DSSP file (Angstrom, degrees, kcal/mol; ACC not computed):
  #  RESIDUE AA STRUCTURE BP1 BP2  ACC     N-H-->O    O-->H-N    N-H-->O    O-->H-N    TCO  KAPPA ALPHA  PHI   PSI    X-CA   Y-CA   Z-CA
    1    1 A M     >        0   0    0      0, 0.0     4,-2.1     0, 0.0     5,-0.2   0.000 360.0 360.0 360.0 -42.4    0.0    0.0    0.0
    2    2 A Q  H  >  +     0   0    0      1,-0.2     4,-2.4     2,-0.2     5,-0.2   0.885 360.0  53.5 -62.3 -36.8    2.8    2.4    0.8
    3    3 A T  H  >>S+     0   0    0      2,-0.2     4,-3.0     1,-0.2     5,-0.5   0.906 105.7  54.2 -63.2 -41.2    4.4    1.8   -2.6
    4    4 A Y  I  >>S+     0   0    0      1,-0.2     4,-2.4     2,-0.2     5,-2.1   0.942 111.6  43.9 -57.2 -48.5    1.1    2.7   -4.2
    5    5 A F  I  <5S+     0   0    0     -4,-2.1     5,-0.3     3,-0.2    -1,-0.2   0.895 118.3  44.3 -66.7 -38.7    0.9    6.0   -2.5
    6    6 A R  I  <5S+     0   0    0     -4,-2.4    -2,-0.2    -5,-0.2    -1,-0.2   0.896 130.6  18.7 -70.6 -39.9    4.6    6.8   -3.1
    7    7 A C  I  <5S+     0   0    0     -4,-3.0    -3,-0.2    -5,-0.2    -2,-0.2   0.775 133.3  19.1-106.4 -30.7    4.7    5.7   -6.7
    8    8 A D  I  X<S+     0   0    0     -4,-2.4     4,-3.0    -5,-0.5     5,-0.3   0.654  90.2  88.2-122.6 -19.4    1.2    5.6   -8.3
    9    9 A A  H  ><S+     0   0    0     -5,-2.1     4,-2.5     1,-0.2     5,-0.2   0.899  94.7  41.9 -60.0 -48.3   -1.5    7.5   -6.4
   10   10 A I  H  > S+     0   0    0     -5,-0.3     4,-2.3     2,-0.2    -1,-0.2   0.940 117.8  46.5 -67.2 -45.7   -1.1   10.9   -8.1
   11   11 A T  H  > S+     0   0    0      1,-0.2     4,-2.3     2,-0.2    -2,-0.2   0.931 113.8  49.2 -60.0 -45.8   -0.7    9.5  -11.6
   12   12 A S  H  X S+     0   0    0     -4,-3.0     4,-2.1     1,-0.2    -2,-0.2   0.911 110.7  49.5 -61.5 -43.8   -3.6    7.2  -11.1
   13   13 A C  H  X S+     0   0    0     -4,-2.5     4,-1.1    -5,-0.3     9,-0.2   0.889 111.5  49.3 -65.0 -38.3   -5.9    9.9   -9.8
   14   14 A N  H  < S+     0   0    0     -4,-2.3     4,-0.4    -5,-0.2     3,-0.2   0.903 113.2  47.0 -65.7 -40.1   -4.9   12.2  -12.7
   15   15 A E  H  < S+     0   0    0     -4,-2.3     4,-0.2     1,-0.2    -2,-0.2   0.834 122.8  32.9 -70.3 -33.1   -5.6    9.4  -15.2
   16   16 A H  H  X S+     0   0    0     -4,-2.1     4,-2.5    -5,-0.2     6,-0.6   0.384  90.2  95.8-107.6   2.6   -9.0    8.4  -13.7
   17   17 A N  H  X S+     0   0    0     -4,-1.1     4,-1.8    -3,-0.2    -1,-0.1   0.922  82.7  49.8 -63.1 -46.2  -10.3   11.6  -12.4
   18   18 A A  H  4 S+     0   0    0     -4,-0.4    -1,-0.2     2,-0.2    -2,-0.1   0.890 122.9  29.4 -63.8 -40.9  -12.5   12.6  -15.4
   19   19 A V  H  4 S+     0   0    0     -4,-0.2    -2,-0.2     1,-0.1    -1,-0.2   0.895 135.8  23.7 -87.1 -43.5  -14.3    9.3  -15.7
   20   20 A Y  H  < S-     0   0    0     -4,-2.5    21,-3.3     2,-0.0    -3,-0.2   0.319  91.8-126.1-111.2   7.5  -14.3    8.0  -12.1
   21   21 A D     <  -     0   0    0     -4,-1.8    -4,-0.2    -5,-0.3     2,-0.2   0.906  39.7-168.3  48.0  45.4  -14.0   11.2  -10.1
   22   22 A Q        -     0   0    0     -6,-0.6     2,-0.4    -9,-0.2    18,-0.2  -0.488   1.6-162.5 -71.8 132.4  -11.0    9.5   -8.4
   23   23 A R  E     -A   39   0A   0     16,-3.1    16,-1.7    -2,-0.2     2,-0.5  -0.958  14.6-156.4-125.2 132.2   -9.9   11.5   -5.3
   24   24 A L  E     -A   38   0A   0     -2,-0.4     2,-0.4    14,-0.2    14,-0.2  -0.936  17.3-168.9-105.5 122.6   -6.6   11.4   -3.4
   25   25 A L  E     -A   37   0A   0     12,-3.3    12,-2.1    -2,-0.5     2,-0.4  -0.936   8.8-163.8-115.9 134.1   -7.0   12.6    0.2
   26   26 A L  E     -A   36   0A   0     -2,-0.4     2,-0.5    10,-0.2    10,-0.2  -0.964  10.8-152.0-113.9 133.2   -4.1   13.4    2.6
   27   27 A V  E     -A   35   0A   0      8,-2.9     7,-3.2    -2,-0.4     8,-1.4  -0.915  14.3-170.2-112.1 126.3   -4.9   13.6    6.3
   28   28 A L  E     -A   33   0A   0     -2,-0.5     2,-0.5     5,-0.2     5,-0.2  -0.802  22.9-158.0-113.7 152.8   -2.7   15.8    8.5
   29   29 A D  E >  S-A   32   0A   0      3,-2.4     3,-1.8    -2,-0.3     2,-0.6  -0.910  82.4 -47.3-123.3 100.7   -2.4   16.4   12.2
   30   30 A G  T 3  S-     0   0    0     -2,-0.5    -2,-0.0     1,-0.3     0, 0.0  -0.661 124.4 -26.0  69.3-119.0   -0.9   19.8   12.4
   31   31 A T  T 3  S+     0   0    0     -2,-0.6     2,-0.4    -3,-0.1    -1,-0.3   0.383 116.8 104.1-104.5   1.8    2.0   19.5    9.9
   32   32 A D  E <  S-A   29   0A   0     -3,-1.8    -3,-2.4     1,-0.0     2,-0.6  -0.703  72.4-127.2 -89.5 132.7    2.4   15.7   10.2
   33   33 A L  E     +A   28   0A   0     -2,-0.4    -5,-0.2    -5,-0.2     3,-0.1  -0.689  30.9 175.6 -76.3 118.7    1.1   13.5    7.5
   34   34 A V  E     -     0   0A   0     -7,-3.2    27,-3.6    -2,-0.6     2,-0.3   0.850  54.4 -40.0 -93.1 -43.7   -1.1   10.9    9.3
   35   35 A G  E     -AB  27  60A   0     -8,-1.4    -8,-2.9    25,-0.3    -1,-0.3  -0.967  47.8-131.9-171.1-179.8   -2.5    8.9    6.4
   36   36 A A  E     -AB  26  59A   0     23,-2.3    23,-2.6    -2,-0.3     2,-0.3  -0.975  13.0-172.7-148.7 157.7   -4.0    8.9    2.9
   37   37 A A  E     -AB  25  58A   0    -12,-2.1   -12,-3.3    -2,-0.3     2,-0.4  -0.991  10.0-155.6-151.4 152.8   -6.9    7.5    1.1
   38   38 A V  E     +AB  24  57A   0     19,-2.7    19,-1.7    -2,-0.3    18,-1.5  -1.000  16.8 174.6-128.9 132.2   -8.2    7.2   -2.5
   39   39 A H  E     +AB  23  55A   0    -16,-1.7   -16,-3.1    -2,-0.4     2,-0.3  -0.963   3.3 169.9-134.4 156.4  -11.8    6.8   -3.4
   40   40 A A  E     - B   0  54A   0     14,-1.9    14,-3.2    -2,-0.3   -19,-0.2  -0.984  39.2 -87.6-156.9 160.4  -13.6    6.7   -6.8
   41   41 A L  E     - B   0  53A   0    -21,-3.3    12,-0.3    -2,-0.3     2,-0.2  -0.421  45.8-132.8 -65.8 150.7  -16.8    6.0   -8.6
   42   42 A T    >   -     0   0    0     10,-2.3     3,-1.4    -2,-0.1    10,-0.2  -0.542  23.6-105.2 -99.7 171.6  -17.2    2.4   -9.7
   43   43 A K  T 3  S+     0   0    0      1,-0.3    -1,-0.1    -2,-0.2    -2,-0.0   0.729 120.8  61.0 -66.8 -21.1  -18.3    1.0  -13.0
   44   44 A A  T 3  S+     0   0    0      2,-0.1    -1,-0.3     8,-0.0     6,-0.1   0.509  77.6 125.5 -82.6  -4.7  -21.7    0.2  -11.4
   45   45 A D    <   -     0   0    0     -3,-1.4     6,-0.2     7,-0.2     3,-0.1  -0.261  45.4-160.8 -59.2 138.2  -22.3    3.9  -10.6
   46   46 A D    >   -     0   0    0      4,-1.8     3,-2.3     1,-0.1    -1,-0.1  -0.909   7.1-163.4-122.5 100.8  -25.6    5.3  -11.8
   47   47 A P  T 3  S+     0   0    0      0, 0.0    -1,-0.1     0, 0.0     4,-0.1   0.759  94.5  47.6 -56.7 -24.6  -25.6    9.1  -12.0
   48   48 A A  T 3  S+     0   0    0      2,-0.1     2,-0.1    -3,-0.1     3,-0.1   0.461 129.6   7.1 -93.7  -1.7  -29.4    9.1  -12.2
   49   49 A G  S <  S+     0   0    0     -3,-2.3     2,-0.3     1,-0.2    47,-0.2  -0.189 116.8   7.6-142.3-127.2  -29.8    6.7   -9.3
   50   50 A V        -     0   0    0     -2,-0.1    -4,-1.8    45,-0.1     2,-0.4  -0.535  64.2-140.0 -74.2 128.6  -27.7    5.0   -6.7
   51   51 A R  E     - c   0  97A   0     45,-3.0    47,-2.5    -2,-0.3     2,-0.5  -0.733  14.5-160.0 -89.8 137.7  -24.1    6.2   -6.6
   52   52 A E  E     + c   0  98A   0     -2,-0.4   -10,-2.3    45,-0.2     2,-0.3  -0.978  12.1 177.0-123.6 121.6  -21.4    3.6   -6.0
   53   53 A R  E     -Bc  41  99A   0     45,-2.8    47,-2.4    -2,-0.5     2,-0.4  -0.923  14.6-148.2-124.0 150.8  -17.9    4.5   -4.8
   54   54 A A  E     -Bc  40 100A   0    -14,-3.2   -14,-1.9    -2,-0.3     2,-1.2  -0.937  18.9-129.8-118.0 140.1  -15.0    2.3   -3.9
   55   55 A L  E     -B   39   0A   0     45,-3.2    47,-0.5    -2,-0.4   -16,-0.2  -0.782  32.0-178.2 -82.5  99.2  -12.3    2.8   -1.3
   56   56 A V  E     -     0   0A   0    -18,-1.5     2,-0.3    -2,-1.2    -1,-0.2   0.894  62.3  -3.4 -72.1 -42.3   -9.4    2.2   -3.7
   57   57 A A  E     -B   38   0A   0    -19,-1.7   -19,-2.7    -3,-0.2     2,-0.3  -0.992  59.8-180.0-153.3 150.9   -6.6    2.6   -1.2
   58   58 A Y  E     +B   37   0A   0     -2,-0.3     2,-0.3   -21,-0.2   -21,-0.2  -0.962   9.9 166.0-154.7 130.3   -6.3    3.5    2.5
   59   59 A A  E     -B   36   0A   0    -23,-2.6   -23,-2.3    -2,-0.3     2,-0.4  -0.994  21.7-155.9-151.7 145.3   -3.3    3.8    4.7
   60   60 A V  E     -B   35   0A   0     -2,-0.3   -25,-0.3   -25,-0.2     5,-0.1  -0.975  40.1-102.9-116.9 133.5   -2.3    5.2    8.1
   61   61 A G    >>  -     0   0    0    -27,-3.6     3,-2.0    -2,-0.4     4,-1.0  -0.196  28.7-117.8 -55.4 145.0    1.4    6.1    8.7
   62   62 A V  G >4 S+     0   0    0      1,-0.3     3,-0.7     2,-0.2    -1,-0.1   0.870 114.7  54.8 -54.0 -41.6    3.3    3.5   10.7
   63   63 A D  G 34 S+     0   0    0      1,-0.2    -1,-0.3     3,-0.0    -2,-0.1   0.659 113.3  43.4 -68.5 -14.3    4.0    6.1   13.5
   64   64 A Y  G X4 S+     0   0    0     -3,-2.0     3,-2.3   -30,-0.2    11,-0.4   0.490  78.7 122.5-109.7  -6.3    0.2    6.8   13.8
   65   65 A Q  T << S+     0   0    0     -4,-1.0     3,-0.1    -3,-0.7    -3,-0.0  -0.398  90.5   2.8 -63.3 126.7   -1.2    3.2   13.6
   66   66 A G  T 3  S+     0   0    0      1,-0.3    -1,-0.3    -2,-0.2     2,-0.2   0.554 111.9 116.5  75.6   8.1   -3.2    2.6   16.8
   67   67 A K    <   -     0   0    0     -3,-2.3     8,-2.6     6,-0.0     9,-0.3  -0.668  61.8-123.6-109.4 162.0   -2.6    6.1   18.0
   68   68 A S  B     -F   74   0B   0      6,-0.3     6,-0.3    -2,-0.2     5,-0.1  -0.757  23.5-129.3-101.0 151.5   -4.8    9.1   18.7
   69   69 A L    >   -     0   0    0      4,-3.3     3,-2.0    -2,-0.3    -1,-0.1  -0.296  37.4 -89.8 -89.2 178.2   -4.4   12.5   17.1
   70   70 A S  T 3  S+     0   0    0      1,-0.3    -1,-0.1     2,-0.1   -41,-0.0   0.749 128.2  55.4 -63.3 -23.1   -4.3   15.9   18.8
   71   71 A D  T 3  S-     0   0    0      2,-0.1    -1,-0.3     1,-0.0     3,-0.1   0.393 120.2-108.5 -90.0   4.1   -8.1   16.2   18.5
   72   72 A G  S <  S+     0   0    0     -3,-2.0    -2,-0.1     1,-0.3     2,-0.1   0.213  78.5 125.9  93.1 -15.2   -8.5   12.8   20.3
   73   73 A R        -     0   0    0     -5,-0.1    -4,-3.3     1,-0.1    -1,-0.3  -0.447  69.1-105.2 -75.0 149.9   -9.7   10.8   17.3
   74   74 A R  B  >  -F   68   0B   0     -6,-0.3     4,-2.3     1,-0.1    -6,-0.3  -0.498  28.2-123.2 -67.2 144.2   -7.9    7.6   16.3
   75   75 A A  H  > S+     0   0    0     -8,-2.6     4,-1.8   -11,-0.4     5,-0.2   0.900 112.3  52.5 -57.8 -42.4   -5.7    8.2   13.2
   76   76 A S  H  > S+     0   0    0     -9,-0.3     4,-1.8   -12,-0.2    -1,-0.2   0.885 109.3  49.5 -62.7 -38.3   -7.5    5.4   11.3
   77   77 A A  H  > S+     0   0    0      1,-0.2     4,-3.0     2,-0.2    -1,-0.2   0.885 106.7  56.0 -67.5 -38.4  -10.9    7.0   12.1
   78   78 A A  H  X S+     0   0    0     -4,-2.3     4,-1.9     2,-0.2    -1,-0.2   0.884 106.8  49.9 -62.3 -38.2   -9.6   10.4   10.9
   79   79 A V  H  X S+     0   0    0     -4,-1.8     4,-1.6     2,-0.2    -1,-0.2   0.941 114.7  42.8 -67.3 -46.3   -8.6    9.0    7.5
   80   80 A L  H  X S+     0   0    0     -4,-1.8     4,-2.7     1,-0.2    -2,-0.2   0.872 110.3  56.8 -68.5 -35.2  -12.0    7.3    7.0
   81   81 A D  H  X S+     0   0    0     -4,-3.0     4,-2.7     1,-0.2     5,-0.2   0.914 105.9  51.6 -58.5 -41.2  -13.9   10.4    8.3
   82   82 A A  H  X S+     0   0    0     -4,-1.9     4,-2.3     2,-0.2    -1,-0.2   0.894 109.5  49.8 -62.9 -39.6  -12.1   12.4    5.6
   83   83 A V  H  X S+     0   0    0     -4,-1.6     4,-2.6     2,-0.2    -2,-0.2   0.946 111.9  47.3 -62.9 -48.4  -13.3    9.9    3.0
   84   84 A F  H  X S+     0   0    0     -4,-2.7     4,-2.4     1,-0.2    -2,-0.2   0.915 113.9  47.3 -60.9 -44.2  -16.9   10.1    4.2
   85   85 A M  H  X S+     0   0    0     -4,-2.7     4,-1.8     1,-0.2    -1,-0.2   0.901 112.5  49.3 -65.9 -39.9  -16.8   13.9    4.3
   86   86 A D  H  X S+     0   0    0     -4,-2.3     4,-0.9    -5,-0.2    -2,-0.2   0.911 111.2  49.4 -66.6 -41.0  -15.3   14.2    0.8
   87   87 A I  H >X S+     0   0    0     -4,-2.6     3,-1.0     1,-0.2     4,-0.8   0.932 109.4  51.9 -62.5 -44.9  -17.8   11.7   -0.6
   88   88 A A  H >< S+     0   0    0     -4,-2.4     3,-0.6     1,-0.3    -1,-0.2   0.870 108.3  52.1 -59.5 -36.0  -20.7   13.7    0.9
   89   89 A S  H 3< S+     0   0    0     -4,-1.8    -1,-0.3     1,-0.2    -2,-0.2   0.692 106.0  55.6 -73.9 -17.2  -19.3   16.9   -0.6
   90   90 A R  H << S+     0   0    0     -3,-1.0     2,-0.3    -4,-0.9    -1,-0.2   0.612 105.0  57.0 -89.1 -14.3  -19.2   15.2   -4.1
   91   91 A H  S << S-     0   0    0     -4,-0.8     3,-0.1    -3,-0.6     6,-0.1  -0.884  87.3-102.9-125.1 150.9  -22.9   14.2   -4.2
   92   92 A G    >   -     0   0    0     -2,-0.3     3,-1.9     1,-0.1     2,-0.1  -0.228  47.8 -85.7 -69.8 156.9  -26.1   16.1   -3.9
   93   93 A E  T 3  S+     0   0    0      1,-0.3    -1,-0.1    -4,-0.1     3,-0.1  -0.376 116.0  20.5 -61.3 136.0  -28.3   16.2   -0.8
   94   94 A G  T 3  S+     0   0    0      1,-0.3     2,-0.3    42,-0.2    -1,-0.3   0.349  90.1 134.5  85.8  -6.1  -30.6   13.2   -0.7
   95   95 A Q    <   -     0   0    0     -3,-1.9     2,-0.5     1,-0.1    -1,-0.3  -0.589  57.9-124.6 -77.8 136.9  -28.6   11.2   -3.2
   96   96 A V        -     0   0    0     -2,-0.3   -45,-3.0   -47,-0.2     2,-0.4  -0.706  34.2-179.7 -83.8 125.2  -28.0    7.6   -2.2
   97   97 A V  E     -c   51   0A   0     -2,-0.5    38,-2.5   -47,-0.2    39,-1.4  -0.993  11.6-164.8-131.7 129.6  -24.3    6.7   -2.0
   98   98 A F  E     -cD  52 134A   0    -47,-2.5   -45,-2.8    -2,-0.4     2,-0.5  -0.895   7.6-152.1-109.6 142.9  -22.7    3.4   -1.2
   99   99 A L  E     -cD  53 133A   0     34,-2.8    34,-1.6    -2,-0.4     2,-0.3  -0.964  13.7-168.5-113.6 131.4  -19.1    2.9   -0.3
  100  100 A H  E     +cD  54 132A   0    -47,-2.4   -45,-3.2    -2,-0.5     2,-0.3  -0.898   6.9 177.4-118.9 147.5  -17.4   -0.5   -1.0
  101  101 A A  E     - D   0 131A   0     30,-2.4    30,-3.1    -2,-0.3     2,-0.4  -0.990  18.0-149.0-145.5 151.5  -14.0   -1.8    0.1
  102  102 A S  E     - D   0 130A   0    -47,-0.5     2,-0.4    -2,-0.3    -2,-0.0  -0.992  20.0-175.8-122.9 131.3  -12.1   -5.0   -0.3
  103  103 A V  E     - D   0 129A   0     26,-2.0    26,-3.1    -2,-0.4    -2,-0.0  -0.970  30.2-114.2-130.7 139.5   -9.7   -6.1    2.4
  104  104 A H    >   -     0   0    0     -2,-0.4     3,-2.1    24,-0.2     7,-0.2  -0.515  31.8-123.1 -67.2 138.2   -7.3   -9.0    2.7
  105  105 A P  T 3  S+     0   0    0      0, 0.0    -1,-0.1     0, 0.0    23,-0.1   0.791 110.0  58.3 -56.0 -29.6   -8.5  -11.3    5.5
  106  106 A A  T 3  S+     0   0    0      1,-0.2     2,-1.8     2,-0.1     3,-0.2   0.633  82.7  88.8 -75.8 -12.4   -5.2  -11.0    7.4
  107  107 A N    <>  +     0   0    0     -3,-2.1     4,-2.0     1,-0.2    -1,-0.2  -0.521  48.9 162.6 -88.2  73.1   -5.6   -7.2    7.6
  108  108 A E  H  >  +     0   0    0     -2,-1.8     4,-2.5     1,-0.2    -1,-0.2   0.851  68.3  58.7 -61.1 -38.1   -7.5   -7.2   10.9
  109  109 A A  H  > S+     0   0    0     -3,-0.2     4,-2.2     1,-0.2    -1,-0.2   0.934 109.1  43.0 -61.1 -46.9   -6.8   -3.5   11.6
  110  110 A S  H  > S+     0   0    0      1,-0.2     4,-2.6     2,-0.2     5,-0.2   0.891 112.5  53.6 -67.2 -38.4   -8.5   -2.4    8.4
  111  111 A R  H  X S+     0   0    0     -4,-2.0     4,-2.1     1,-0.2    -1,-0.2   0.911 110.3  47.9 -61.2 -41.4  -11.4   -4.8    8.9
  112  112 A T  H  X S+     0   0    0     -4,-2.5     4,-2.5     2,-0.2    -2,-0.2   0.921 111.3  49.7 -65.3 -44.9  -11.9   -3.4   12.4
  113  113 A V  H  X S+     0   0    0     -4,-2.2     4,-1.4     2,-0.2    -2,-0.2   0.922 111.2  49.0 -61.9 -44.9  -11.8    0.3   11.2
  114  114 A L  H  <>S+     0   0    0     -4,-2.6     5,-2.4     1,-0.2     3,-0.3   0.921 111.9  48.9 -61.9 -43.0  -14.3   -0.4    8.4
  115  115 A S  H ><5S+     0   0    0     -4,-2.1     3,-1.8     1,-0.2    -1,-0.2   0.905 107.5  54.8 -63.2 -41.3  -16.7   -2.2   10.8
  116  116 A R  H 3<5S+     0   0    0     -4,-2.5    -1,-0.2     1,-0.3    -2,-0.2   0.799 107.0  52.7 -61.5 -28.2  -16.4    0.7   13.2
  117  117 A H  T 3<5S-     0   0    0     -4,-1.4    -1,-0.3    -3,-0.3    -2,-0.2   0.263 126.5 -99.6 -93.5  11.4  -17.5    3.1   10.4
  118  118 A G  T < 5S+     0   0    0     -3,-1.8     2,-0.4     1,-0.3    -3,-0.2   0.480  74.8 140.8  90.6   1.9  -20.5    1.0    9.6
  119  119 A L      < -     0   0    0     -5,-2.4     2,-0.4    -6,-0.2    -1,-0.3  -0.658  43.1-141.3 -78.9 132.8  -19.3   -1.0    6.6
  120  120 A R  E     -E  132   0A   0     12,-3.0    12,-1.6    -2,-0.4     2,-0.3  -0.748  12.3-116.4-100.7 141.5  -20.6   -4.5    6.8
  121  121 A H  E     -E  131   0A   0     -2,-0.4    10,-0.2    10,-0.2     3,-0.1  -0.579  24.5-167.3 -72.7 130.8  -18.6   -7.6    5.8
  122  122 A L        -     0   0    0      8,-3.1     2,-0.4     1,-0.3     9,-0.1   0.046  44.2 -95.0-112.4  24.5  -20.3   -9.3    2.9
  123  123 A G        -     0   0    0      7,-0.2     2,-0.3     2,-0.0    -1,-0.3  -0.794  65.6 -41.7 102.2-144.2  -18.6  -12.7    2.8
  124  124 A T        -     0   0    0     -2,-0.4     2,-0.3     5,-0.2     5,-0.2  -0.923  35.1-169.5-127.8 153.9  -15.6  -13.4    0.6
  125  125 A N  B >   -G  128   0C   0      3,-3.2     3,-1.6    -2,-0.3     2,-0.3  -0.780  67.2 -61.5-140.7  91.2  -14.7  -12.6   -2.9
  126  126 A G  T 3  S-     0   0    0     -2,-0.3    -1,-0.1     1,-0.3     0, 0.0  -0.530 119.3 -13.4  67.1-126.9  -11.6  -14.6   -4.0
  127  127 A D  T 3  S+     0   0    0     -2,-0.3     2,-0.3    -3,-0.1    -1,-0.3   0.412 128.2  70.7 -87.4   2.3   -8.7  -13.6   -1.8
  128  128 A Y  B <  S-G  125   0C   0     -3,-1.6    -3,-3.2   -24,-0.2   -24,-0.2  -0.798  72.4-130.2-123.5 161.8  -10.5  -10.6   -0.3
  129  129 A M  E     -D  103   0A   0    -26,-3.1   -26,-2.0    -2,-0.3     2,-0.2  -0.943  27.0-141.0-110.1 115.6  -13.3   -9.7    2.0
  130  130 A P  E     -D  102   0A   0      0, 0.0    -8,-3.1     0, 0.0     2,-0.3  -0.541  18.0-172.2 -79.1 142.9  -15.8   -7.2    0.6
  131  131 A Y  E     +DE 101 121A   0    -30,-3.1   -30,-2.4   -10,-0.2     2,-0.3  -0.941   7.6 172.7-127.6 151.3  -17.3   -4.5    2.9
  132  132 A S  E     +DE 100 120A   0    -12,-1.6   -12,-3.0    -2,-0.3     2,-0.3  -0.993   8.0 167.4-158.4 152.6  -20.1   -2.1    2.0
  133  133 A A  E     -D   99   0A   0    -34,-1.6   -34,-2.8    -2,-0.3     2,-0.6  -0.961  38.7-113.2-162.2 149.2  -22.3    0.5    3.5
  134  134 A R  E     +D   98   0A   0     -2,-0.3   -36,-0.3   -36,-0.2    -2,-0.0  -0.777  35.5 174.2 -79.6 123.5  -24.7    3.3    2.5
  135  135 A I              0   0    0    -38,-2.5   -37,-0.2    -2,-0.6    -1,-0.1   0.582 360.0 360.0-110.8 -13.4  -23.0    6.4    3.7
  136  136 A C              0   0    0    -39,-1.4   -42,-0.2   -42,-0.0   -38,-0.1   0.268 360.0 360.0-138.6 360.0  -25.4    9.0    2.3
């Protein structure tokens, strides 16, 4: 994941922004970079109906994993809060928006964070565990 953010995130967001409204978010605590996330519309998105977004990538800096920020929030929660707020700002009031994520089963920390934010585990899909929730 760290390699994706270092090497590919900006290029990928530039390439996919027009079609998928791909967004790169950086989360700071003061001047310290805490984490980053990328979310985008999916191919199943229906601009006239239900909006579908995917959490493409999500990471919390090693020094912040399991830690609280200066405002008392957990670093992992702050990154997902930024995703939720950004998604809400991208869609009109009253529009139905779902957020989907896929997590490797061994990534217990990410699975816990997604569950705390209301994303429900939907079984398995190959090597990954899909999560989803209506967020707007």
